[in-house]
N, CA, C and O atoms as a GROMACS GRO file, in nm:
protein
  396
    1MET      N    1  -2.131   2.517   4.006
    1MET     CA    2  -2.153   2.547   3.864
    1MET      C    3  -2.250   2.664   3.853
    1MET      O    4  -2.356   2.664   3.916
    2ALA      N    5  -2.215   2.762   3.775
    2ALA     CA    6  -2.298   2.882   3.758
    2ALA      C    7  -2.420   2.849   3.672
    2ALA      O    8  -2.412   2.764   3.584
    3PRO      N    9  -2.532   2.916   3.698
    3PRO     CA   10  -2.650   2.892   3.614
    3PRO      C   11  -2.627   2.939   3.470
    3PRO      O   12  -2.540   3.022   3.443
    4VAL      N   13  -2.706   2.883   3.379
    4VAL     CA   14  -2.698   2.922   3.238
    4VAL      C   15  -2.800   3.031   3.208
    4VAL      O   16  -2.776   3.117   3.123
    5VAL      N   17  -2.913   3.027   3.277
    5VAL     CA   18  -3.021   3.122   3.252
    5VAL      C   19  -3.037   3.216   3.372
    5VAL      O   20  -3.048   3.171   3.486
    6TYR      N   21  -3.038   3.345   3.344
    6TYR     CA   22  -3.059   3.447   3.446
    6TYR      C   23  -3.189   3.520   3.410
    6TYR      O   24  -3.205   3.567   3.298
    7TRP      N   25  -3.280   3.529   3.506
    7TRP     CA   26  -3.411   3.590   3.481
    7TRP      C   27  -3.412   3.735   3.527
    7TRP      O   28  -3.371   3.764   3.639
    8HIS      N   29  -3.457   3.823   3.444
    8HIS     CA   30  -3.485   3.964   3.468
    8HIS      C   31  -3.384   4.032   3.561
    8HIS      O   32  -3.282   4.082   3.513
    9ARG      N   33  -3.410   4.037   3.688
    9ARG     CA   34  -3.324   4.112   3.782
    9ARG      C   35  -3.199   4.037   3.824
    9ARG      O   36  -3.109   4.096   3.884
   10GLN      N   37  -3.191   3.908   3.793
   10GLN     CA   38  -3.069   3.834   3.821
   10GLN      C   39  -2.963   3.879   3.721
   10GLN      O   40  -2.991   3.887   3.601
   11LEU      N   41  -2.847   3.908   3.767
   11LEU     CA   42  -2.742   3.957   3.677
   11LEU      C   43  -2.645   3.846   3.641
   11LEU      O   44  -2.606   3.767   3.727
   12PRO      N   45  -2.605   3.839   3.515
   12PRO     CA   46  -2.504   3.740   3.476
   12PRO      C   47  -2.369   3.779   3.537
   12PRO      O   48  -2.354   3.890   3.588
   13PRO      N   49  -2.273   3.688   3.533
   13PRO     CA   50  -2.140   3.720   3.590
   13PRO      C   51  -2.082   3.847   3.530
   13PRO      O   52  -2.100   3.875   3.412
   14ILE      N   53  -2.012   3.922   3.612
   14ILE     CA   54  -1.957   4.051   3.571
   14ILE      C   55  -1.858   4.037   3.455
   14ILE      O   56  -1.846   4.128   3.372
   15GLN      N   57  -1.789   3.924   3.447
   15GLN     CA   58  -1.691   3.904   3.340
   15GLN      C   59  -1.755   3.859   3.208
   15GLN      O   60  -1.686   3.849   3.107
   16ALA      N   61  -1.886   3.831   3.209
   16ALA     CA   62  -1.954   3.786   3.087
   16ALA      C   63  -1.963   3.899   2.986
   16ALA      O   64  -1.996   4.013   3.020
   17GLU      N   65  -1.933   3.866   2.862
   17GLU     CA   66  -1.933   3.965   2.753
   17GLU      C   67  -2.063   3.951   2.672
   17GLU      O   68  -2.091   3.843   2.620
   18PRO      N   69  -2.142   4.060   2.660
   18PRO     CA   70  -2.266   4.050   2.582
   18PRO      C   71  -2.234   4.029   2.434
   18PRO      O   72  -2.145   4.094   2.378
   19LEU      N   73  -2.309   3.938   2.371
   19LEU     CA   74  -2.288   3.908   2.230
   19LEU      C   75  -2.399   3.965   2.143
   19LEU      O   76  -2.372   4.043   2.052
   20ASP      N   77  -2.523   3.925   2.170
   20ASP     CA   78  -2.633   3.967   2.085
   20ASP      C   79  -2.765   3.936   2.153
   20ASP      O   80  -2.772   3.850   2.241
   21GLU      N   81  -2.870   4.006   2.112
   21GLU     CA   82  -3.004   3.984   2.165
   21GLU      C   83  -3.078   3.887   2.073
   21GLU      O   84  -3.070   3.898   1.950
   22HIS      N   85  -3.150   3.793   2.133
   22HIS     CA   86  -3.224   3.692   2.059
   22HIS      C   87  -3.362   3.672   2.120
   22HIS      O   88  -3.390   3.724   2.228
   23THR      N   89  -3.447   3.598   2.051
   23THR     CA   90  -3.580   3.566   2.100
   23THR      C   91  -3.609   3.418   2.077
   23THR      O   92  -3.575   3.363   1.972
   24ILE      N   93  -3.670   3.355   2.175
   24ILE     CA   94  -3.718   3.218   2.159
   24ILE      C   95  -3.866   3.215   2.195
   24ILE      O   96  -3.917   3.306   2.260
   25GLU      N   97  -3.933   3.110   2.152
   25GLU     CA   98  -4.072   3.088   2.188
   25GLU      C   99  -4.084   2.950   2.249
   25GLU      O  100  -4.008   2.859   2.214
   26ALA      N  101  -4.179   2.934   2.340
   26ALA     CA  102  -4.201   2.805   2.406
   26ALA      C  103  -4.348   2.793   2.443
   26ALA      O  104  -4.418   2.893   2.459
   27ASP      N  105  -4.394   2.669   2.456
   27ASP     CA  106  -4.531   2.641   2.495
   27ASP      C  107  -4.533   2.550   2.617
   27ASP      O  108  -4.443   2.468   2.636
   28SER      N  109  -4.637   2.567   2.699
   28SER     CA  110  -4.659   2.474   2.808
   28SER      C  111  -4.732   2.352   2.751
   28SER      O  112  -4.765   2.349   2.632
   29PHE      N  113  -4.755   2.254   2.835
   29PHE     CA  114  -4.838   2.142   2.792
   29PHE      C  115  -4.983   2.188   2.789
   29PHE      O  116  -5.017   2.293   2.844
   30ARG      N  117  -5.067   2.112   2.724
   30ARG     CA  118  -5.209   2.147   2.711
   30ARG      C  119  -5.288   2.089   2.827
   30ARG      O  120  -5.260   1.980   2.877
   31VAL      N  121  -5.389   2.164   2.869
   31VAL     CA  122  -5.479   2.120   2.977
   31VAL      C  123  -5.623   2.135   2.930
   31VAL      O  124  -5.650   2.210   2.836
   32PRO      N  125  -5.717   2.065   2.995
   32PRO     CA  126  -5.858   2.082   2.957
   32PRO      C  127  -5.899   2.229   2.973
   32PRO      O  128  -5.860   2.295   3.069
   33GLY      N  129  -5.977   2.278   2.879
   33GLY     CA  130  -6.019   2.418   2.881
   33GLY      C  131  -6.137   2.443   2.973
   33GLY      O  132  -6.230   2.514   2.936
   34THR      N  133  -6.134   2.387   3.089
   34THR     CA  134  -6.243   2.400   3.186
   34THR      C  135  -6.215   2.512   3.285
   34THR      O  136  -6.100   2.551   3.304
   35ILE      N  137  -6.320   2.565   3.347
   35ILE     CA  138  -6.298   2.666   3.450
   35ILE      C  139  -6.279   2.602   3.588
   35ILE      O  140  -6.241   2.670   3.683
   36ALA      N  141  -6.306   2.472   3.598
   36ALA     CA  142  -6.283   2.402   3.725
   36ALA      C  143  -6.132   2.394   3.750
   36ALA      O  144  -6.056   2.362   3.659
   37HIS      N  145  -6.091   2.423   3.870
   37HIS     CA  146  -5.950   2.416   3.910
   37HIS      C  147  -5.861   2.508   3.826
   37HIS      O  148  -5.746   2.476   3.799
   38ARG      N  149  -5.915   2.620   3.784
   38ARG     CA  150  -5.843   2.711   3.694
   38ARG      C  151  -5.709   2.757   3.752
   38ARG      O  152  -5.609   2.761   3.679
   39ASP      N  153  -5.704   2.791   3.881
   39ASP     CA  154  -5.578   2.839   3.940
   39ASP      C  155  -5.471   2.730   3.939
   39ASP      O  156  -5.355   2.756   3.908
   40GLU      N  157  -5.510   2.607   3.973
   40GLU     CA  158  -5.414   2.497   3.974
   40GLU      C  159  -5.364   2.468   3.833
   40GLU      O  160  -5.245   2.442   3.812
   41LEU      N  161  -5.454   2.473   3.735
   41LEU     CA  162  -5.415   2.450   3.597
   41LEU      C  163  -5.321   2.559   3.548
   41LEU      O  164  -5.223   2.532   3.478
   42TRP      N  165  -5.352   2.685   3.584
   42TRP     CA  166  -5.265   2.797   3.544
   42TRP      C  167  -5.126   2.778   3.604
   42TRP      O  168  -5.026   2.794   3.534
   43ASP      N  169  -5.119   2.745   3.734
   43ASP     CA  170  -4.989   2.726   3.798
   43ASP      C  171  -4.910   2.614   3.731
   43ASP      O  172  -4.789   2.626   3.709
   44ALA      N  173  -4.978   2.504   3.698
   44ALA     CA  174  -4.911   2.391   3.633
   44ALA      C  175  -4.860   2.432   3.495
   44ALA      O  176  -4.747   2.400   3.458
   45CYS      N  177  -4.943   2.503   3.419
   45CYS     CA  178  -4.900   2.549   3.286
   45CYS      C  179  -4.785   2.648   3.297
   45CYS      O  180  -4.691   2.641   3.217
   46GLU      N  181  -4.791   2.738   3.393
   46GLU     CA  182  -4.684   2.836   3.409
   46GLU      C  183  -4.552   2.767   3.443
   46GLU      O  184  -4.446   2.803   3.390
   47HIS      N  185  -4.557   2.669   3.530
   47HIS     CA  186  -4.437   2.592   3.565
   47HIS      C  187  -4.384   2.517   3.442
   47HIS      O  188  -4.264   2.516   3.416
   48GLY      N  189  -4.476   2.455   3.367
   48GLY     CA  190  -4.436   2.384   3.246
   48GLY      C  191  -4.375   2.475   3.142
   48GLY      O  192  -4.277   2.439   3.077
   49LEU      N  193  -4.433   2.594   3.126
   49LEU     CA  194  -4.380   2.691   3.031
   49LEU      C  195  -4.240   2.736   3.072
   49LEU      O  196  -4.151   2.744   2.987
   50THR      N  197  -4.221   2.765   3.199
   50THR     CA  198  -4.090   2.808   3.248
   50THR      C  199  -3.986   2.698   3.225
   50THR      O  200  -3.875   2.726   3.181
   51SER      N  201  -4.022   2.574   3.256
   51SER     CA  202  -3.930   2.462   3.235
   51SER      C  203  -3.893   2.448   3.089
   51SER      O  204  -3.776   2.427   3.056
   52GLU      N  205  -3.991   2.458   3.001
   52GLU     CA  206  -3.966   2.447   2.857
   52GLU      C  207  -3.878   2.563   2.809
   52GLU      O  208  -3.788   2.543   2.727
   53ALA      N  209  -3.903   2.684   2.860
   53ALA     CA  210  -3.823   2.801   2.821
   53ALA      C  211  -3.678   2.785   2.866
   53ALA      O  212  -3.587   2.816   2.790
   54VAL      N  213  -3.656   2.738   2.987
   54VAL     CA  214  -3.519   2.718   3.037
   54VAL      C  215  -3.447   2.616   2.950
   54VAL      O  216  -3.331   2.636   2.913
   55GLN      N  217  -3.515   2.506   2.916
   55GLN     CA  218  -3.455   2.404   2.831
   55GLN      C  219  -3.419   2.463   2.694
   55GLN      O  220  -3.309   2.439   2.644
   56ARG      N  221  -3.510   2.539   2.634
   56ARG     CA  222  -3.485   2.601   2.503
   56ARG      C  223  -3.370   2.701   2.511
   56ARG      O  224  -3.285   2.706   2.422
   57LEU      N  225  -3.367   2.781   2.619
   57LEU     CA  226  -3.259   2.879   2.636
   57LEU      C  227  -3.124   2.810   2.649
   57LEU      O  228  -3.026   2.853   2.589
   58GLN      N  229  -3.117   2.702   2.726
   58GLN     CA  230  -2.992   2.628   2.742
   58GLN      C  231  -2.945   2.572   2.608
   58GLN      O  232  -2.826   2.575   2.577
   59GLN      N  233  -3.039   2.521   2.528
   59GLN     CA  234  -3.004   2.469   2.396
   59GLN      C  235  -2.950   2.580   2.306
   59GLN      O  236  -2.852   2.560   2.234
   60GLU      N  237  -3.013   2.696   2.311
   60GLU     CA  238  -2.968   2.807   2.226
   60GLU      C  239  -2.832   2.861   2.270
   60GLU      O  240  -2.750   2.896   2.186
   61VAL      N  241  -2.808   2.866   2.400
   61VAL     CA  242  -2.677   2.910   2.448
   61VAL      C  243  -2.570   2.816   2.395
   61VAL      O  244  -2.465   2.861   2.348
   62ASP      N  245  -2.595   2.685   2.402
   62ASP     CA  246  -2.499   2.587   2.349
   62ASP      C  247  -2.483   2.602   2.197
   62ASP      O  248  -2.371   2.604   2.146
   63ARG      N  249  -2.595   2.612   2.127
   63ARG     CA  250  -2.592   2.620   1.981
   63ARG      C  251  -2.518   2.743   1.930
   63ARG      O  252  -2.447   2.738   1.830
   64LEU      N  253  -2.535   2.855   2.002
   64LEU     CA  254  -2.475   2.981   1.958
   64LEU      C  255  -2.336   3.006   2.018
   64LEU      O  256  -2.274   3.109   1.991
   65GLY      N  257  -2.286   2.911   2.097
   65GLY     CA  258  -2.152   2.922   2.152
   65GLY      C  259  -2.139   3.021   2.266
   65GLY      O  260  -2.031   3.077   2.286
   66GLY      N  261  -2.245   3.044   2.339
   66GLY     CA  262  -2.241   3.135   2.453
   66GLY      C  263  -2.214   3.062   2.583
   66GLY      O  264  -2.193   2.941   2.585
   67SER      N  265  -2.215   3.138   2.691
   67SER     CA  266  -2.196   3.078   2.823
   67SER      C  267  -2.321   3.092   2.910
   67SER      O  268  -2.343   3.012   3.001
   68CYS      N  269  -2.403   3.195   2.883
   68CYS     CA  270  -2.526   3.215   2.959
   68CYS      C  271  -2.620   3.309   2.884
   68CYS      O  272  -2.582   3.374   2.786
   69ALA      N  273  -2.743   3.314   2.933
   69ALA     CA  274  -2.844   3.400   2.874
   69ALA      C  275  -2.913   3.478   2.986
   69ALA      O  276  -2.939   3.424   3.093
   70HIS      N  277  -2.941   3.605   2.959
   70HIS     CA  278  -3.013   3.690   3.055
   70HIS      C  279  -3.146   3.728   2.993
   70HIS      O  280  -3.151   3.802   2.894
   71VAL      N  281  -3.256   3.676   3.051
   71VAL     CA  282  -3.389   3.704   2.998
   71VAL      C  283  -3.424   3.849   3.030
   71VAL      O  284  -3.426   3.890   3.146
   72LEU      N  285  -3.451   3.926   2.926
   72LEU     CA  286  -3.480   4.068   2.940
   72LEU      C  287  -3.629   4.097   2.940
   72LEU      O  288  -3.676   4.188   3.008
   73ASP      N  289  -3.705   4.018   2.863
   73ASP     CA  290  -3.848   4.044   2.849
   73ASP      C  291  -3.919   3.914   2.818
   73ASP      O  292  -3.862   3.823   2.756
   74GLU      N  293  -4.043   3.905   2.861
   74GLU     CA  294  -4.125   3.788   2.827
   74GLU      C  295  -4.267   3.833   2.802
   74GLU      O  296  -4.318   3.924   2.868
   75ARG      N  297  -4.330   3.769   2.707
   75ARG     CA  298  -4.470   3.792   2.674
   75ARG      C  299  -4.539   3.656   2.680
   75ARG      O  300  -4.503   3.564   2.607
   76ILE      N  301  -4.637   3.645   2.767
   76ILE     CA  302  -4.708   3.519   2.785
   76ILE      C  303  -4.854   3.541   2.753
   76ILE      O  304  -4.917   3.636   2.799
   77GLU      N  305  -4.908   3.451   2.672
   77GLU     CA  306  -5.049   3.460   2.637
   77GLU      C  307  -5.113   3.322   2.646
   77GLU      O  308  -5.046   3.219   2.632
   78VAL      N  309  -5.242   3.323   2.670
   78VAL     CA  310  -5.319   3.199   2.677
   78VAL      C  311  -5.366   3.163   2.538
   78VAL      O  312  -5.419   3.248   2.465
   79LYS      N  313  -5.347   3.038   2.501
   79LYS     CA  314  -5.396   2.986   2.374
   79LYS      C  315  -5.508   2.888   2.405
   79LYS      O  316  -5.508   2.822   2.509
   80HIS      N  317  -5.605   2.878   2.314
   80HIS     CA  318  -5.718   2.787   2.334
   80HIS      C  319  -5.755   2.723   2.201
   80HIS      O  320  -5.775   2.792   2.101
   81ASP      N  321  -5.764   2.591   2.201
   81ASP     CA  322  -5.807   2.516   2.084
   81ASP      C  323  -5.953   2.476   2.107
   81ASP      O  324  -5.982   2.389   2.189
   82VAL      N  325  -6.044   2.540   2.035
   82VAL     CA  326  -6.187   2.518   2.054
   82VAL      C  327  -6.225   2.375   2.018
   82VAL      O  328  -6.307   2.313   2.086
   83ALA      N  329  -6.165   2.322   1.912
   83ALA     CA  330  -6.200   2.187   1.866
   83ALA      C  331  -6.171   2.081   1.972
   83ALA      O  332  -6.251   1.989   1.991
   84SER      N  333  -6.059   2.092   2.039
   84SER     CA  334  -6.023   1.991   2.142
   84SER      C  335  -6.055   2.039   2.283
   84SER      O  336  -6.041   1.964   2.379
   85ASP      N  337  -6.100   2.166   2.295
   85ASP     CA  338  -6.127   2.229   2.424
   85ASP      C  339  -6.007   2.216   2.519
   85ASP      O  340  -6.020   2.177   2.634
   86GLU      N  341  -5.890   2.251   2.464
   86GLU     CA  342  -5.767   2.252   2.543
   86GLU      C  343  -5.708   2.392   2.544
   86GLU      O  344  -5.725   2.470   2.450
   87ALA      N  345  -5.640   2.422   2.652
   87ALA     CA  346  -5.574   2.552   2.666
   87ALA      C  347  -5.427   2.530   2.702
   87ALA      O  348  -5.392   2.425   2.756
   88TRP      N  349  -5.342   2.629   2.673
   88TRP     CA  350  -5.202   2.623   2.709
   88TRP      C  351  -5.146   2.764   2.708
   88TRP      O  352  -5.210   2.858   2.662
   89LEU      N  353  -5.026   2.777   2.762
   89LEU     CA  354  -4.959   2.907   2.763
   89LEU      C  355  -4.851   2.908   2.655
   89LEU      O  356  -4.780   2.810   2.634
   90HIS      N  357  -4.842   3.021   2.587
   90HIS     CA  358  -4.738   3.042   2.486
   90HIS      C  359  -4.654   3.161   2.532
   90HIS      O  360  -4.707   3.268   2.563
   91GLY      N  361  -4.523   3.142   2.535
   91GLY     CA  362  -4.434   3.250   2.578
   91GLY      C  363  -4.334   3.287   2.472
   91GLY      O  364  -4.288   3.202   2.395
   92ARG      N  365  -4.303   3.414   2.467
   92ARG     CA  366  -4.199   3.469   2.379
   92ARG      C  367  -4.100   3.539   2.470
   92ARG      O  368  -4.136   3.632   2.542
   93PHE      N  369  -3.975   3.494   2.467
   93PHE     CA  370  -3.873   3.540   2.560
   93PHE      C  371  -3.758   3.607   2.484
   93PHE      O  372  -3.697   3.547   2.395
   94THR      N  373  -3.730   3.731   2.519
   94THR     CA  374  -3.618   3.805   2.460
   94THR      C  375  -3.503   3.797   2.560
   94THR      O  376  -3.522   3.822   2.680
   95TYR      N  377  -3.384   3.763   2.510
   95TYR     CA  378  -3.271   3.747   2.600
   95TYR      C  379  -3.143   3.800   2.536
   95TYR      O  380  -3.132   3.812   2.414
   96MET      N  381  -3.048   3.832   2.622
   96MET     CA  382  -2.914   3.870   2.577
   96MET      C  383  -2.823   3.749   2.596
   96MET      O  384  -2.817   3.690   2.703
   97LEU      N  385  -2.754   3.713   2.490
   97LEU     CA  386  -2.659   3.603   2.494
   97LEU      C  387  -2.524   3.657   2.541
   97LEU      O  388  -2.478   3.761   2.493
   98TYR      N  389  -2.462   3.587   2.634
   98TYR     CA  390  -2.329   3.626   2.687
   98TYR      C  391  -2.228   3.516   2.661
   98TYR      O  392  -2.262   3.399   2.650
   99ARG      N  393  -2.101   3.559   2.652
   99ARG     CA  394  -1.989   3.465   2.642
   99ARG      C  395  -1.894   3.491   2.757
   99ARG      O  396  -1.792   3.424   2.769
   0.00000   0.00000   0.00000
């Protein structure tokens, strides 16, 4: 079974017909806003964000009647809630929908 999501340099199948460019947003889970174990927390958030983005992209491909999506651009930023002292990653992904 062919993948539904193709990232940056991965190319969708040659027979796929481009339909339109779209954008989705996704968030990772929240982690304590501490500097202890910062690298491990970043890696966990990045993995969570990627998983959430793939799930959202698959839903959008189904909803829009496509066969796959090719991620063209991503913007990732760190969010921080001072009141709860939690941090998370927020991503904005631009993709081309194919049929």
